[in-house]
C-alpha positions as CSV (number, residue, x, y, z in Angstrom):
1,M,27.3,-38.6,8.2
2,P,25.0,-41.8,8.7
3,L,21.3,-41.9,7.6
4,G,19.3,-40.3,9.9
5,K,21.1,-39.1,12.5
6,E,20.2,-35.9,14.1
7,L,22.7,-33.9,14.4
8,S,23.4,-30.6,17.4
9,P,22.7,-27.1,16.5
10,R,26.6,-26.6,16.4
11,E,27.4,-29.4,14.5
12,R,25.1,-28.6,12.2
13,M,25.5,-24.7,11.8
14,R,29.4,-25.7,11.4
15,I,28.8,-28.2,8.4
16,A,26.6,-25.3,6.8
17,I,29.0,-23.0,7.2
18,G,32.0,-24.8,6.1
19,N,29.0,-25.2,2.5
20,G,28.3,-28.5,3.4
21,Q,25.2,-30.1,3.5
22,P,23.9,-31.1,7.0
23,D,21.0,-33.3,8.3
24,R,18.7,-30.5,7.3
25,V,18.8,-26.5,6.7
26,P,19.9,-24.3,9.9
27,C,17.6,-22.1,11.1
28,C,19.4,-19.0,13.1
29,P,17.5,-15.7,12.6
30,D,19.7,-12.6,14.0
31,I,18.5,-12.0,17.0
32,S,22.3,-10.8,18.8
33,N,20.6,-7.9,20.5
34,Y,17.1,-6.8,20.6
35,I,15.3,-10.1,20.9
36,P,17.6,-11.3,23.7
37,A,17.0,-8.3,25.6
38,R,13.6,-7.6,25.5
39,L,13.0,-11.4,26.7
40,T,14.7,-10.4,29.8
41,G,12.1,-8.0,30.4
42,R,14.3,-5.7,32.4
43,P,15.8,-2.6,31.3
44,F,18.4,-2.3,28.6
45,F,20.6,-0.2,30.2
46,D,20.5,-3.0,32.5
47,I,22.2,-5.5,29.9
48,Y,24.4,-3.0,28.5
49,M,25.3,-0.9,31.0
50,R,25.4,-2.4,34.0
51,N,25.9,-6.4,32.3
52,D,22.9,-7.7,34.5
53,P,22.2,-10.2,32.5
54,P,25.4,-9.9,30.1
55,L,23.9,-9.6,26.9
56,W,25.9,-13.5,25.6
57,R,23.5,-15.3,28.5
58,A,20.4,-13.8,27.3
59,Y,21.1,-14.6,23.6
60,L,21.6,-18.5,25.0
61,D,18.2,-18.1,26.8
62,A,16.7,-17.2,23.4
63,V,18.3,-19.5,21.5
64,R,16.6,-22.1,24.1
65,Y,13.4,-19.9,24.1
66,F,12.7,-20.4,20.0
67,G,15.0,-23.9,19.6
68,I,16.9,-22.3,16.9
69,D,20.4,-23.2,15.9
70,G,22.7,-20.7,17.5
71,W,24.9,-18.5,16.3
72,F,27.6,-17.1,19.3
73,M,29.5,-14.6,18.5
74,Y,30.2,-13.0,21.4
75,A,33.0,-14.5,23.0
76,G,36.3,-12.5,23.1
77,L,39.7,-13.2,24.6
78,G,41.3,-10.1,27.0
79,F,44.0,-8.9,25.1
80,Q,46.8,-7.5,27.4
81,R,48.9,-4.1,25.5
82,E,51.7,-2.4,26.2
83,T,49.9,0.7,27.2
84,S,49.7,3.2,29.7
85,I,46.5,4.3,29.2
86,T,43.9,4.6,32.0
87,A,39.8,6.1,31.6
88,D,37.7,7.2,33.9
89,T,33.5,7.4,33.3
90,E,31.2,10.3,34.5
91,V,27.5,10.3,34.9
92,L,25.7,13.5,32.8
93,A,22.1,12.4,33.0
94,D,20.6,9.5,34.9
95,G,17.1,9.7,34.0
96,P,14.2,6.6,34.1
97,E,14.3,6.6,30.3
98,R,17.6,7.2,29.1
99,K,21.7,7.8,31.2
100,T,24.3,9.5,29.6
101,H,27.9,8.9,30.2
102,R,31.1,10.7,29.0
103,T,34.3,8.3,28.9
104,T,37.6,10.0,28.7
105,W,40.7,8.3,27.8
106,H,43.6,9.5,29.3
107,T,46.9,9.0,27.0
108,P,50.5,10.3,27.5
109,D,49.7,12.0,23.9
110,G,46.3,13.8,25.3
111,D,42.8,12.9,26.0
112,L,40.0,11.3,23.9
113,T,36.7,11.8,24.9
114,A,33.6,9.9,24.1
115,E,29.5,10.0,25.3
116,T,27.2,7.3,25.1
117,V,23.4,7.2,26.0
118,Y,22.0,3.9,27.4
119,Y,18.3,3.6,26.5
120,V,15.0,2.0,28.2
121,G,14.1,0.0,25.5
122,D,16.9,0.1,22.8
123,P,20.7,-0.4,22.3
124,P,23.3,2.3,23.6
125,T,24.6,4.8,21.3
126,T,27.3,6.8,20.8
127,T,26.7,10.5,20.3
128,L,30.0,11.8,20.4
129,K,32.4,10.3,19.1
130,P,36.4,10.6,20.1
131,V,38.0,11.3,16.7
132,R,37.3,14.8,15.7
133,D,40.5,16.2,14.0
134,L,42.2,13.1,12.8
135,T,45.7,15.2,12.7
136,A,45.6,16.1,16.2
137,D,43.9,12.7,17.4
138,L,46.0,10.4,15.5
139,P,49.1,10.4,18.0
140,K,46.4,9.4,20.6
141,I,44.6,6.9,18.5
142,R,47.9,5.3,18.4
143,H,47.9,3.9,21.9
144,W,44.8,2.0,21.4
145,Y,46.7,0.1,19.5
146,A,49.5,-1.1,21.0
147,P,51.2,-4.3,20.9
148,I,49.3,-7.3,22.3
149,T,51.5,-8.9,24.4
150,G,49.1,-11.5,26.2
151,C,45.6,-12.9,26.6
152,E,43.5,-13.8,29.6
153,T,41.0,-16.6,28.4
154,S,38.9,-17.2,31.6
155,T,35.3,-15.4,30.3
156,A,36.0,-16.9,26.8
157,D,35.8,-20.3,28.8
158,E,33.3,-19.8,31.1
159,M,31.2,-18.8,27.7
160,R,32.2,-22.1,25.6
161,Q,31.4,-24.5,28.5
162,E,28.1,-22.5,28.7
163,V,27.7,-22.7,24.7
164,G,27.9,-26.4,24.9
165,E,26.1,-27.8,21.6
166,L,23.8,-25.1,21.9
167,A,25.3,-23.1,18.9
168,V,28.2,-22.4,16.7
169,F,31.5,-21.0,18.8
170,G,32.7,-17.8,17.5
171,M,35.0,-14.9,17.9
172,Y,35.3,-11.5,16.5
173,V,38.9,-9.9,14.4
174,P,37.8,-6.6,13.2
175,L,38.6,-5.2,9.2
176,P,40.6,-2.1,8.4
177,G,37.7,0.6,7.0
178,F,34.7,2.5,7.7
179,Q,32.5,-0.1,9.0
180,S,35.2,-0.5,11.6
181,W,36.1,3.1,12.3
182,F,32.2,4.6,11.8
183,G,32.7,4.7,16.1
184,L,36.0,6.1,16.0
185,F,34.7,9.4,13.8
186,D,32.5,12.2,15.2
187,G,30.8,13.4,12.2
188,G,30.6,9.7,11.1
189,V,30.7,8.7,6.7
190,E,31.2,12.4,6.6
191,A,34.2,12.7,7.9
192,M,35.5,9.8,7.0
193,T,35.2,10.8,3.9
194,Y,37.2,14.1,4.2
195,A,39.7,12.3,5.7
196,H,40.4,10.0,3.4
197,F,40.8,12.9,0.3
198,D,42.5,15.7,3.0
199,H,44.5,13.2,5.1
200,P,45.6,10.6,3.7
201,D,48.8,9.9,5.2
202,E,47.4,9.7,8.6
203,M,44.5,7.5,7.3
204,E,47.4,5.0,5.8
205,Q,48.5,4.8,9.4
206,L,45.2,4.1,10.4
207,R,44.8,1.6,8.3
208,R,48.5,-0.1,8.7
209,W,47.9,-0.4,12.6
210,T,44.4,-1.6,12.4
211,H,45.5,-4.1,10.1
212,D,48.4,-5.2,12.5
213,D,46.2,-5.3,15.1
214,A,43.6,-7.7,13.3
215,I,46.7,-9.7,12.4
216,R,48.0,-10.2,16.0
217,Q,44.1,-11.0,17.3
218,C,43.7,-13.3,14.6
219,E,46.9,-15.2,15.7
220,M,45.3,-15.7,19.3
221,V,42.2,-16.4,18.0
222,L,43.5,-19.2,16.1
223,D,45.5,-20.3,18.8
224,Y,41.9,-20.5,20.8
225,K,40.4,-22.8,18.4
226,P,37.1,-21.5,18.1
227,D,34.4,-22.8,15.8
228,F,34.5,-19.8,13.3
229,F,35.5,-16.6,13.5
230,L,33.3,-13.4,12.3
231,T,35.0,-10.3,10.7
232,G,33.8,-7.5,8.5
233,G,30.7,-5.3,10.0
234,S,27.7,-3.2,9.3
235,G,27.9,-1.5,5.9
236,S,31.6,-3.1,4.2
237,I,30.1,-0.9,1.3
238,T,27.5,0.5,1.9
239,L,29.5,3.0,4.6
240,Q,32.4,2.8,2.1
241,S,32.8,1.9,-1.5
242,P,33.6,-1.1,-3.2
243,D,37.5,0.7,-4.3
244,L,37.6,2.0,-0.5
245,F,37.0,-1.6,0.5
246,R,39.6,-3.1,-1.9
247,H,42.3,-0.5,-0.5
248,Y,41.2,-0.2,3.4
249,S,39.5,-3.9,4.3
250,L,40.4,-6.6,1.2
251,P,44.0,-7.2,2.2
252,T,43.4,-8.0,6.0
253,L,40.9,-9.9,4.6
254,K,43.1,-12.1,2.5
255,Q,45.1,-13.0,4.5
256,I,43.3,-13.1,7.9
257,C,41.5,-15.6,5.5
258,R,44.5,-17.3,4.5
259,M,45.7,-18.0,8.3
260,A,42.0,-19.5,9.4
261,K,42.3,-22.2,6.2
262,Q,46.0,-23.2,7.5
263,A,44.8,-23.5,10.7
264,G,41.1,-25.4,10.2
265,V,39.1,-23.0,11.6
266,L,35.7,-21.2,9.7
267,T,35.5,-18.0,8.4
268,M,32.1,-16.0,8.0
269,I,31.5,-11.6,7.3
270,H,29.1,-9.7,8.4
271,S,27.9,-6.7,6.2
272,C,24.7,-5.9,6.4
273,G,23.4,-3.3,3.3
274,R,25.1,-3.7,-0.2
275,E,26.8,-7.2,-0.9
276,W,27.0,-8.1,-3.9
277,D,30.1,-7.1,-4.3
278,L,31.2,-8.0,-1.8
279,C,30.5,-11.8,-2.5
280,R,32.1,-11.3,-5.7
281,V,35.4,-10.3,-4.2
282,A,35.0,-12.8,-1.6
283,A,34.5,-15.9,-4.0
284,E,37.1,-14.6,-6.0
285,E,39.8,-13.6,-4.1
286,T,39.9,-14.7,-1.0
287,D,39.3,-18.4,1.6
288,L,36.3,-17.0,2.8
289,N,34.1,-19.8,4.0
290,C,30.6,-18.2,4.7
291,I,29.0,-14.2,3.9
292,N,26.1,-12.8,5.2
293,P,23.0,-11.1,5.5
294,L,22.8,-11.0,1.7
295,E,19.8,-8.4,2.4
296,V,17.3,-7.5,0.1
297,P,16.2,-4.2,-1.5
298,P,16.6,-1.7,-0.6
299,M,18.8,-2.0,2.4
300,G,20.4,-4.6,0.0
301,D,20.7,-5.3,-3.5
302,C,21.3,-9.5,-2.8
303,D,18.9,-12.1,-4.9
304,L,19.5,-15.2,-2.8
305,A,18.9,-17.3,-6.0
306,A,21.9,-15.3,-7.4
307,C,24.0,-15.4,-5.2
308,K,23.5,-19.3,-5.0
309,R,24.0,-19.6,-8.4
310,E,27.0,-17.2,-9.0
311,F,28.7,-18.0,-5.8
312,G,27.7,-21.2,-4.2
313,H,30.3,-23.5,-5.4
314,K,32.4,-21.0,-3.1
315,L,30.9,-19.1,0.0
316,S,28.0,-20.7,1.9
317,L,24.8,-18.6,1.9
318,M,23.1,-17.3,5.3
319,G,20.1,-15.0,5.0
320,N,17.9,-13.0,4.1
321,L,13.9,-12.6,5.2
322,H,13.5,-8.9,5.4
323,T,13.5,-7.8,9.2
324,V,10.7,-5.9,8.6
325,E,8.5,-6.2,6.3
326,V,8.3,-10.0,6.8
327,M,10.1,-10.4,10.0
328,Q,8.6,-8.1,12.1
329,R,5.5,-6.5,10.2
330,G,4.6,-9.8,8.2
331,T,1.9,-12.5,9.3
332,V,2.7,-15.7,10.3
333,R,1.6,-17.4,6.6
334,D,4.3,-14.3,5.5
335,V,7.1,-15.9,7.4
336,E,6.5,-19.8,5.8
337,H,5.9,-18.0,2.2
338,A,9.0,-16.2,2.9
339,A,11.0,-19.4,4.5
340,K,10.1,-22.0,2.0
341,A,11.1,-19.4,-1.0
342,A,14.6,-18.7,0.9
343,I,15.0,-22.6,1.3
344,D,13.8,-22.9,-2.8
345,A,16.6,-20.4,-4.0
346,A,19.4,-21.8,-1.6
347,A,19.7,-24.9,0.3
348,A,20.3,-27.2,-2.9
349,G,23.0,-28.8,-1.5
350,G,23.7,-27.8,1.4
351,G,25.9,-24.7,2.1
352,F,22.9,-22.3,3.6
353,I,21.9,-21.2,6.8
354,L,18.1,-19.7,6.6
355,S,18.4,-16.5,8.7
356,T,17.5,-13.3,8.7
357,G,18.6,-10.0,6.4
358,D,20.0,-8.3,9.6
359,Q,18.9,-8.7,13.0
360,C,15.2,-9.0,14.2
361,P,13.7,-6.0,15.7
362,V,12.7,-5.6,19.3
363,G,8.8,-5.5,18.0
364,T,8.8,-9.1,16.2
365,P,6.7,-11.3,17.2
366,D,7.5,-14.8,18.9
367,D,5.5,-16.3,16.9
368,N,7.0,-15.6,13.8
369,I,10.5,-16.5,14.9
370,R,9.0,-19.9,15.8
371,K,7.4,-20.6,12.2
372,L,10.7,-19.3,10.6
373,V,12.1,-22.4,13.0
374,E,9.3,-24.9,11.9
375,V,9.4,-24.3,8.3
376,A,13.8,-25.1,8.2
377,K,13.1,-28.4,10.4
378,T,10.1,-29.7,8.7
379,Y,10.8,-28.1,4.6
380,G,14.2,-27.6,4.9
381,R,15.0,-31.4,4.5
382,Y,17.1,-32.5,1.6
């Protein structure tokens, strides 16, 4: 890189994700949902239920508003499958504060249903999940994993054009495991844990379907050549143990990261919650490029300086200011102090993105986000 050249946010993020040293430390707080939705001034259910405006457009507006280095992971390919599933939605409640919808998927082996609540000031929540009896529902679930025969790219093309140099452009590839199936099992972690012990054959079948589907998605994503792909999921070793992560998730992670390396596409894993063991596994056993958000205790278990010392030779690090105590409740001076401490801990030599330990809450002051950007621009120099 020529001396003194100022990079675009996209270039800056690409270099940092690849464990390189850009012109300065990138600043990319996680504002993936709450903050862009709030800045629209619209009820949240307009965005999440009616796509008005689409969340991805709201995110790009927020990137411009704060001047951050964008991290765009909303793009997806319209996968086409060999399936005969149809779906319909029924409105159960339509109040001014919340709206409840029931979705029914009709499969050749029977119906699956879920209920979702859309809120005026929060992202939606699935209150009734489709899998309530794994043995009975497994034949129905398989239709969701029907073979992918092709994809439609027009929406991704539109997104990519609008992103331009504002953000590094990414797509998501799923991993098997509790973090991915949390939205399937009614009863959440407890239901999945019982299923792991009581129905191991059915859970192994679900793992294989998810793995095969992830590999096919990965092939098509890599053909599309995004800047990076994101994998993992919230709580990869919090919703499940490190041993269960090894059983359900690691084989897929190793294969898709190897595929991406061969294709020249960067890889990143997101896993809020505990992550130290995941850092070690990713650094020692996979071709992963970058890991986030490296949350601090009590939600996480990551010390940024220790992560840099132990894993920085192999992994780029993205994190890890506390989203509540620092970003939401802290003063501008608190943000400045924490941001400088993070840069001191992990920026040396590159391979670091100044960010938050998961998503900034809706009440995060704008001035705190702007201070984070300012510190990266003024203090985050090599």
